[in-house]
N, C-alpha and C positions, 0 to 999 in steps of 0.2 A: 792679147787676143789679136788675132789677125782677121782679116777680112772673111776669109773662108769660115773661120769659127763663127764670126758673127752671123752669117749667113745661115750656117746650120743651127744655130741657136734661134734664129727667128723663124725659121721653118719648124723647128721642134716646138716651139711656144705659140704657134698662130696657124692660119689656114692656109698662108701663101706657099707657093711651089718655089723652087730655088730661082727661076727666073724672074720672077715678081718681087722676091727677096733682093737679089742683085739690083733690080730697077729701082726699088726704095732706097737701098743703102746710097746707090750713086746719085740719086735725087738730092738724098739729105747732104751728102759731102758737097755736091755742088752749090747747094743752098747756102750752107754754112761758109764755104769759100768765097761766094758771091757777097754775101752780107760783111764780111770780114773786109774783103777788098774794098768795099764802099764806106768803110768806116763805121759800120754797125756793130753793135754787140750782139751777141747770141747768148740767150739765156735759155738753158734746157733744165726743167724743172727736176728736182732732186739730184741734179748733176752738178750744175755749176754755171759757170759764164765764161764764155770766151771773148777775149777782145784782141784788137791789133793795135799794138804800139809801136809806131815806125816800123820795121820790118820783121817785128817778133809777133807771135801768137801767144797770148797769155792766157791761162786757164786759172779761175778762181773756184775751188771746189764749194759745193753748198755745204751748209752746217749738217745737213741729214747725211750727206755722202760721208763726212769726216766722221759723223756718229757710227755709221755703218762698219767704217772700217777699223775704228779704233777698238 
């Protein structure tokens, strides 16, 4: 799923217009990048956990996500 597909999905499933959806996505991405660059973990309910180890970003999927795709 690319950014345009995510924006379309958000607009279809909320009351946000495309401009507000873009702002929300950009804000979310910035917040995640900022947290990871400061050595903080990012936990997203029902999705998983993002961590930064050295110069790599690692993703650990939640149990619920793994069950949903199984």
